[in-house]
C-alpha positions in Angstrom: 9.6 -0.4 13.4 7.3 -2.0 10.2 6.9 1.2 8.5 9.0 3.9 7.7 6.5 6.4 9.3 3.0 6.7 9.6 1.4 9.8 7.8 -2.0 10.7 7.3 -2.9 12.2 4.6 -1.8 11.9 0.6 1.0 14.6 0.0 1.4 13.7 -3.3 -0.9 15.5 -6.0 -4.0 13.8 -7.0 -3.7 10.5 -10.1 -6.7 10.2 -11.1 -6.2 6.4 -11.6 -9.1 4.0 -11.7 -8.7 0.3 -10.7 -9.1 -0.4 -14.3 -5.2 1.6 -14.3 -4.0 -0.1 -11.2 -4.9 -3.4 -13.0 -2.1 -2.2 -15.2 0.8 -1.4 -13.2 2.8 -4.7 -12.8 3.5 -5.9 -9.3 7.0 -5.8 -7.3 8.0 -6.6 -4.0 8.3 -3.6 -2.2 10.1 -3.3 1.5 7.6 -2.6 4.6 10.6 -0.6 6.1 10.3 1.5 3.0 6.6 2.4 2.9 5.3 5.7 4.3 1.2 4.9 5.4 -1.5 7.2 4.3 -3.7 6.2 6.8 -3.4 6.7 10.5 -5.9 3.8 11.6 -7.0 0.4 10.3 -10.3 -1.3 10.3 -9.8 -4.9 12.3 -12.4 -6.0 10.4 -10.1 -5.2 6.9 -7.5 -7.3 8.8 -9.1 -10.2 10.0 -11.7 -10.9 7.1 -10.5 -13.9 5.4 -12.1 -12.9 2.2 -10.1 -8.8 2.2 -8.8 -9.5 -0.5 -12.0 -10.8 -2.6 -13.7 -7.7 -4.2 -10.4 -6.0 -4.9 -7.0 -6.2 -5.4 -4.9 -8.6 -4.8 -1.8 -5.9 -4.6 -1.4 -3.2 -2.3 -1.4 -0.2 -4.0 1.8 2.2 -3.6 2.4 5.6 -5.4 6.7 6.8 -5.2 6.5 10.1 -5.3 9.8 12.8 -4.7 11.8 9.6 -3.8 9.5 7.8 -0.9 6.8 5.4 -1.2 3.1 5.8 -0.1 1.2 3.0 1.0 -1.9 4.5 -1.1 -4.5 1.0 -0.2 -3.4 -2.7 1.4 -3.0 -1.0 4.6 -4.4 -4.0 6.2 -2.4 -6.9 3.7 1.0 -4.4 5.2 -0.2 -5.2 8.8 -1.3 -9.0 8.1 2.6 -9.2 6.4 4.2 -7.7 9.6 2.5 -10.3 11.5 3.8 -12.9 9.8 7.0 -11.8 9.9 7.6 -11.2 6.7 9.4 -8.3 5.4 7.9 -7.6 1.7 4.6 -7.0 0.7 3.7 -7.6 -3.1 2.6 -4.2 -4.5 1.7 -2.5 -7.7 4.1 0.9 -7.5 2.7 3.8 -9.6 5.8 6.4 -10.1 4.7 10.4 -10.2 6.8 12.9 -11.2 8.3 14.5 -9.0 
């Protein structure tokens, strides 16, 4: 199993964070098997693109809510890590109150 669960949508409240806000969250390692995805589908163009992080954040965005880790942005990075047989992903983890 790659992820803890494959979700469809964000069960947590809207946090209203912008790209600039996310940049203030320090990255850390997160185990792939602890992540719950918020998207069921992956665009292969994003997965296979060599410059997939050129215009965006280098790190995935994860929201911690009610003790669970939700992969909000960076599904292609997580799948690429899994294909490379890595068990961890560097991500910015935003902790929301319960």
